[in-house]
N, C-alpha and C positions, 0 to 999 in steps of 0.2 A: 419981469416976465421976458423970456427970450423972444427975440424977433423971429418972424416967420422965416424958416429955412435954416436958422442957426442951430436950433435943437437944444434941449436941456439934457445933459448927460444922464440924469436920473431916469429919463424915459427911453434911453437907448438900450435896446435889447442886448444883453450880454450873451455870450455863448455858454449859458449855464447848463450843465448836464441835466438838472431836474426841470429846467424851463419854467419854474414857478416863482412868482413874486420877485421879479428882477430888481436888484439893488434894494430889496426890502421896501419898495416904494408903495405898494398897495397895502390897504388896511387888512390886517390879519388878526382875528379875534379868537381867543381860546377861553373856554369856560373852566376856571380853576376852582370851582366850588367843591367838587368831590375831593380833589387833592387837598384843599384847605381844611376840610373837615377831618381828614386823616391826620394832617399835620397838627391841627389844634388838639386832637385827641392825644397824639404822641407827646406834645409838649406840656399839656395841662393835666391829663388824667393820671392820677397817682403821684402828682407832683407834691413834694413835701417841703414844709417850712418849719425850721426849728430855731428856737431862741439860742443866743450865744452860750447860755449856761446849760443848755440841753434839758431844761426843765419843762418847756412848752413845745409840744409837737403837734403839728396840724398837717393833714393830708387831704388833697382833693380826691373824693371817692367816685364821683360821677357827674355827668352833665345833666342838669335838669332842663336846659334849653340850649340848642345849638342851631340857630336860624340865621340865614343870610345868604350871601353870594359873593363870589370873587371872579373878576374878569381881567384877563391880561390881553393887551392890544399891542401890535407892532404897526406903527404908522410912520412911513418915511424913515425907517431905520431907528425910530425912537420908541422905546417901550413906555406904555401908559397903563397904569393899574387902577382898577376900581374894585373896592371891597367894602362890604358893610355887614357887620355881624352883631347879633344880639345874643349874648352868652349869659347863662345862669349856671353856676357851678355849686355843687354840694360839697361841703367840707366837714371833716370830723377831727376834733382835737382832744388832746389829753393833757392834764397837768400831772407830770410824772411823779412829783413828790406828794401828790394827794394819795392818801391811804386807800380811798375808795376807787381810785383810777377811773373816775366817771368819764364816759364818752360824751363830749359836747358836740352838737350838730349845728350847722349853720349854712349860709349861702353867700356866694360872691356874685354880684350882678354887674355885668358889663354891657350897657345898652348901645354904646356908640363906637365900637371898634371899626373905624373907616379911614380912608385916605384923607378925609377932610380934617382929621385931628392928628396932632403930633402925639407921640407916645405918652408925654406928660399931660396932655389934655384929655386923655381917655378917662371917663368916669368909672370908678370902681366903688361899689357899695358893699359893705360887709354887714350881715345880719346874723342873729342867732335864732334858733327855733324856739327855745325856752329861755327866759331871762332868769339869771341867778348871779350870785357873786362870782362863781367859778366861770360861768359862761361869759360874763363881762370881762374877766381877765383875758380870755382867749380872743374875744371880740376886739379889744383894744390892741392886743398883740398883732392880730391880722390887719387892723387898720393902719398901725404905725410901721409894721415890718412886712407883713404878708402882701399888701397891695403893691409895694415896690418890686417884690419878687415875682409876682404875677405879671406886672408890666414888663419885666425882663423877658419872660417867656413869650409874651405877645410880640415884643420887639424881635425875637428870634423868628417868629412866624412871618412877620413882614419882610425880614431880611431874606428868608428862604424863598418866599414868594417871588421876590425881585431878582433872586440869583438862581437858585436851583430849578424852580419851576420854569422861569422865563428863558433859560439858556438855549432852548430849542426854538424860540420864536424868531430870533435873528438868524436868517439863513446865510451860509457862507457864499462869498462871491466866487466868480469863476476860477480865480487862482487858487482858492481853497477847497474847491469842490470837484476836483478832477476824478475822484473815485465815486462820486455820487451816482446812483442808478436811477433810471427813469421810473417814476411811480406808475403803477398799473392798478386797475381795479381787480379785486379778487374774482376769480371765475365763478366761485360758489356763493357769491354774495346774494342773499335773498331779499327781494324788494317787492313792493306792491305794484309797481308799474315801471316801464322803461321808456326812455326818450332817445331819439336819434337826432344828431345835429350834423350838418355839413359845414366843414371849415375849408374855405378855398385855399388856406395856407397849408393844408395837409396834402402832400403830394405822394403819388405812387413812387416806389423806389426806381432808381435810374435804369434798372434793367427791365422795367415794365414799359410797355408801349402806351398803356392807357393814360390819358390826361385827366380823367374824372377824379374829383375829390373823393376821399374816403369817408365813409360814415363812421362816426364815433358813438358807440352805444354807452349810455349813462344809466346807472341804476338810480331810480327815482322813487319818491314816496309822495303821498298826499297828506297835506296838513289841514286839519279842520279845527277851528276855534270858535268859541262863543264868548262874547264879552258884554257885560251890562254896564250902562252908563246912566247916571242920574241927570238926564238932560232931555230936551226935545229932540225928535228926529232931525229937524232942520238944523239944530245946533251941531249935532255930530256930523251930519252931512257936510256942513261947511268946513269942518276940520280936514276933510279929504277932497274938497272941491274948490276951495278958495285959497289964494296964495297967502293972504295975510295970516289967518289962523294956522296954516300949514308951516309958514315960516316961524311962527311963535313956538309951536311944540317941537319942531325939528331943530330949532336953535341954529339955523344956518341958512345959506342962500338956497332958494327954491326956484326951479324953472318949471312952469306949469302952463299947459294949454288944455284946460278941462273941456274937452269936446271929443266927439268920436274921431278916432285916429290921431288925437292930440297927444303929444309926448310930455313926459315929466322927468325931472332929474332932481334927486334929493341927496342929503347927507354928503355933500362934497363930491358928488358923482358916483358914490358907491351904490346907489339904487337908481335904476332907470327903467322906463317902460313906455307903454302906449295904451290909451283907453280904446277898447273895442266895442263896448256897449254901455250906455248910460240911460237909466230910467230914473227920472228926477225924484230924489229923496227916498228911493226904494232900492235901487240896485246899481252897482257899477262893476264892470268886468274889464280887466286889463292884462296885458302882458307885463311881466315884472322880473327883473334879474338883479342879482348881487354881483358887483364888479369882479369878484374873485372866482365866480363860477366859470366853467369852461366856455371858451369863446363861442358867441352866437347862441348860447343856450338860454332860453327864457322859460319861466314858469307862467301859469295862468292863475290869476287871482280873481275870485268872485266875492263881492261883499253885498250882503243883504241887510238893509236897515229896517228893523221891525218896531213899529210904534206900540209899545205896551201901555198898560193903564197908568203906571207911575214911573216908567223908565224906558230907555231905548235899548233894544237888543241888537247887537251886531253879530251876524253869522258870517264867518269867512272860510272859504275853501280855497286852498292853494294846491294845484296839481303840478306834477313834474318838478318837484324839489329834489335836487341831487341828494341821494341818501347820505353821503358823507357830510352834507351841510344841514341836514334836517333839524338836529337839536339846536344848532346855532341860529338857524332861521326862526324857529319857534321862539327862542329866547329873545331874539332881537325885535320881533313883532311886539312881544310883551313889554320889553324895556323901553324901546325907542319910539313906539307908536302908542300903545294903549295906556301904559303907566304914565308916559309923558303927557298925553292928552289930559288925563285926570289931574295930574299935578299942575299943569299950566292953566287949565280953565276951571278947576274945582268941580269937575263932574263926578268924581268919586266912584267907588265901586258900589253897586246896589246891594244893600243888606236887608235880609228878611228880619 
């Protein structure tokens, strides 16, 4: 750690034309799920596998299942990728020297395409819809030859995710960004509400006499979520009010003063805020901000804990979320708060 006054060059503000994410130091997250679905369709749909003697021909005709997500992160100039996909592909094959030219149908199941597995560790299962001598020939062909060909296509997806998609996540430094233009909000952007912040660093132009800071108008939205947990109200309340369980599900250092006007810092400083109202085991209200939001801009978060007959219902309302960060904010609540709490403590989703 640098001594007081010496300064860490990663924190020194460069004269960047776009004035965002200096030195790529702050966490920047991008949802690559939509792009990934398009890329997987491009690489796998209508993909053909043929035997060396051209007698066996198999084509992937459609997706029976394409579920999952992909996230690309830039942290301290380092790219980090998270992806997890569950794929089921329908294939159709033909034995060309067969006089009947019978069409054989089957499926390829890929349940664990994720960054936790190397391409060789990915499970690929081959099945046929109806068992026969002819279908068994094509099944064995797809098992011995087709699986490797499919793995090659999956490897192309991973390569493209880490190169083509990620190329815009690392921002150029000041020497490479002389032509960059300052980003502005579209004038005709439609939102549900607006917020105004005052930044003392925003000064009037030198030819103006006023010394007052300028107001910056931000297009905002309201996020409303309901989540069910298989646990008591007191157990879920502890997850948001006590440092031990909060440290467990956030998997990092937590700074927490759970009291009115008490402050909190989570996820390596990316999330911070202050509690403004606490009603024990029933409601908590707080200011809340994501580090990459505009300077001094906070949202308001209200959580209600409802004791149901056999589960706990959490109602959350978050106002003044920057419209440009709305989808990312919703996804992060789900992934890093709710899903992580369920996975860490086994509270699970309530199922009827």
